[in-house]
C-alpha positions in Angstrom: -31.4 11.9 -18.6 -29.0 10.2 -21.0 -26.6 13.2 -21.0 -26.8 13.7 -17.3 -23.5 13.8 -15.4 -24.1 12.8 -11.7 -22.4 15.1 -9.2 -19.1 14.6 -7.4 -18.7 12.1 -4.7 -18.9 13.1 -1.1 -18.1 10.6 1.6 -19.3 11.9 4.9 -20.9 9.0 6.7 -17.7 7.8 8.4 -16.7 11.3 9.5 -20.1 11.9 11.1 -20.2 8.6 12.9 -16.6 9.1 14.2 -17.5 12.6 15.4 -20.5 11.2 17.3 -18.4 8.5 18.9 -15.8 11.2 19.8 -18.5 13.3 21.4 -19.5 10.4 23.5 -15.9 9.9 24.5 -15.7 13.5 25.8 -18.9 13.1 27.8 -17.5 10.1 29.5 -14.1 11.8 29.9 -15.7 14.6 31.9 -17.4 12.0 34.2 -14.4 9.7 34.6 -11.4 11.1 33.0 -8.7 8.7 34.1 -10.6 5.5 33.4 -11.7 6.5 29.9 -8.3 7.9 28.9 -6.5 4.8 30.1 -9.0 2.5 28.3 -8.6 4.4 25.0 -4.8 4.4 25.2 -4.8 0.7 25.7 -7.5 -0.1 23.2 -7.9 2.8 20.7 -9.9 0.6 18.4 -12.8 1.2 20.7 -13.7 4.4 18.8 -13.7 2.5 15.5 -15.9 -0.2 17.0 -18.3 2.5 18.4 -18.4 4.2 15.0 -19.2 0.9 13.3 -21.9 0.1 15.8 -23.5 3.5 15.4 -23.5 3.2 11.6 -25.1 -0.2 11.8 -27.8 1.0 14.0 -28.5 4.0 11.7 -28.4 2.1 8.4 -29.7 -1.4 9.1 -33.4 -0.6 8.8 -32.8 1.1 5.4 -30.7 -1.8 4.2 -33.3 -4.4 5.3 -36.2 -2.5 3.6 -34.3 -2.4 0.3 -32.3 -5.6 0.5 -33.7 -7.2 -2.6 -33.0 -4.1 -4.7 -29.5 -3.7 -3.3 -28.4 -7.4 -3.5 -30.0 -8.4 -6.8 -27.5 -7.7 -9.6 -28.1 -6.2 -13.0 -27.9 -9.2 -15.4 -24.6 -10.9 -14.5 -22.8 -8.0 -12.8 -21.4 -10.1 -10.0 -18.4 -12.3 -9.3 -17.8 -15.1 -6.7 -19.8 -17.9 -5.3 -22.8 -19.3 -7.1 -24.5 -20.1 -3.7 -23.0 -17.5 -1.4 -23.2 -17.4 2.4 -22.6 -13.7 2.3 -23.3 -11.1 -0.4 -21.1 -8.0 -0.6 -22.5 -5.1 -2.7 -20.1 -2.5 -4.0 -21.3 0.8 -5.4 -18.5 1.8 -7.7 -17.2 4.1 -10.4 -14.6 2.9 -13.0 -12.8 6.2 -12.6 -12.5 5.8 -8.8 -8.9 4.9 -7.8 -10.0 3.3 -4.5 -12.6 1.1 -6.4 -9.7 -0.2 -8.6 -7.9 -1.6 -5.5 -10.9 -3.4 -4.0 -10.9 -7.0 -5.2 -12.2 -9.2 -2.3 -11.8 -12.9 -2.9 -13.1 -15.1 -0.2 -14.8 -18.5 -0.1 -18.6 -18.4 -0.1 -18.7 -14.7 -1.0 -20.5 -13.1 -3.9 -19.7 -9.5 -4.8 -22.5 -7.7 -6.6 -21.3 -4.6 -8.5 -23.7 -1.6 -8.7 -22.7 1.2 -11.2 -22.5 4.6 -9.5 -20.8 6.9 -12.0 -20.2 10.0 -9.9 -16.9 11.3 -11.5 -18.0 12.6 -14.9 -19.3 11.8 -18.3 -16.6 9.2 -19.0 -17.7 7.3 -15.9 -21.3 7.3 -17.3 -20.1 5.9 -20.6 -18.1 3.2 -18.7 -21.2 2.3 -16.7 -23.3 1.9 -19.8 -20.6 -0.2 -21.5 -20.3 -2.3 -18.4 -24.1 -3.0 -18.5 -23.9 -3.8 -22.2 -21.2 -6.4 -21.3 -23.2 -7.7 -18.4 -26.2 -8.2 -20.7 -24.0 -10.2 -23.0 -22.8 -12.3 -20.2 -19.3 -10.8 -20.2 -19.3 -8.5 -17.1 -16.2 -10.0 -15.4 -14.2 -10.0 -18.6 -15.1 -6.3 -19.2 -14.5 -5.4 -15.6 -11.0 -6.9 -15.4 -9.9 -5.7 -18.8 -11.0 -2.1 -18.3 -9.2 -2.0 -15.0 -6.1 -3.1 -16.7 -5.8 0.3 -18.3 -3.9 2.9 -16.2 -6.6 5.5 -16.9 -10.3 5.5 -17.8 -10.7 7.0 -21.3 -13.3 6.6 -24.0 -10.7 4.8 -26.1 -10.1 2.3 -23.3 -13.8 1.6 -23.0 -14.2 1.2 -26.8 -11.2 -1.1 -27.1 -12.4 -3.2 -24.2 -15.8 -3.7 -25.8 -14.3 -4.4 -29.2 -12.0 -7.0 -27.7 -15.0 -8.8 -26.2 -16.8 -8.8 -29.6 -19.3 -6.1 -28.5 -20.4 -2.8 -30.2 -17.7 -0.2 -29.3 -20.0 2.7 -30.0 -21.7 2.4 -26.5 -25.3 3.0 -27.5 -27.7 4.7 -25.1 -30.5 2.8 -23.5 -33.4 3.9 -21.3 -33.0 0.6 -19.5 -29.5 1.5 -18.5 -30.4 5.0 -17.5 -33.2 3.6 -15.3 -30.7 1.2 -13.7 -28.3 4.1 -12.9 -31.1 6.2 -11.5 -32.1 3.2 -9.2 -28.5 2.9 -8.0 -28.4 6.6 -7.2 -31.7 6.5 -5.4 -30.5 3.6 -3.3 -27.1 5.3 -2.5 -28.8 8.6 -1.6 -30.7 6.9 1.2 -27.4 6.6 3.0 -26.2 10.2 2.4 -24.4 11.9 -0.4 -23.2 9.2 -2.8 -19.5 8.4 -3.0 -17.4 5.5 -4.2 -16.6 2.9 -3.2 -19.5 2.2 -0.9 -20.2 -1.3 0.4 -23.2 -3.0 1.9 -22.5 -6.3 3.7 -25.3 -7.9 5.7 -26.8 -5.0 7.8 -23.7 -2.9 7.6 -22.8 0.1 5.4 -19.1 0.7 4.8 -18.7 4.1 3.0 -15.6 5.2 1.2 -12.4 3.2 1.1 -12.0 1.9 4.7 -10.0 -1.1 3.4 -9.8 -4.8 3.8 -10.0 -4.9 7.6 -13.4 -3.1 7.7 -15.2 -5.2 5.2 -13.6 -8.4 6.4 -15.0 -7.7 9.9 -18.4 -7.0 8.3 -18.3 -10.3 6.3 -17.3 -12.2 9.5 -20.2 -10.6 11.4 -22.6 -11.5 8.6 -21.4 -15.1 8.6 -22.1 -15.3 12.3 -25.5 -13.8 11.8 -24.7 -10.5 13.7 -25.2 -8.1 10.9 
């Protein structure tokens, strides 16, 4: 397993949910064309809300059944509040450009990072290095430093480890491979794994939907609605 490269990311959850919502729209359109059309023109966000509601209904049971596994970080692979009101879990890959831009900072929020290296062998090396840093209590320092490089390379990984006083040779570990396999097993329960993927409360937010989507999910979790 140590030399395994996990396959390419495919983000299909959002597309499927939107298509389902659109299908519902056309059914209503046939029954009451004028009313539905006018409503969607005035409030087009209805489709987004319908998509979100459908995804929540589909994924909430799986999230609840696996909540401890999803929300419990590896070592200290998390940032944010010590006693959070909401936990946001991000499945990520250091080679993923969208993951690089996702840095939520909100009061009473903890972000748990789960390694999901889907973009090649360098991503796998970065994930192992990240877990080595996490075990040493230096996850955040490693995370921020590695993202300061324009591109993910083996040299960038080694330099980051060395700067933190850690072994730059990135040793293999059955423990780390088991952690990666667990993350892939969790992600696969929601469809083909892709990054970034967020779990907030009872909601799954696949791919890079942006700040507005996960801010809504955080607000809903704070209100106890998912």
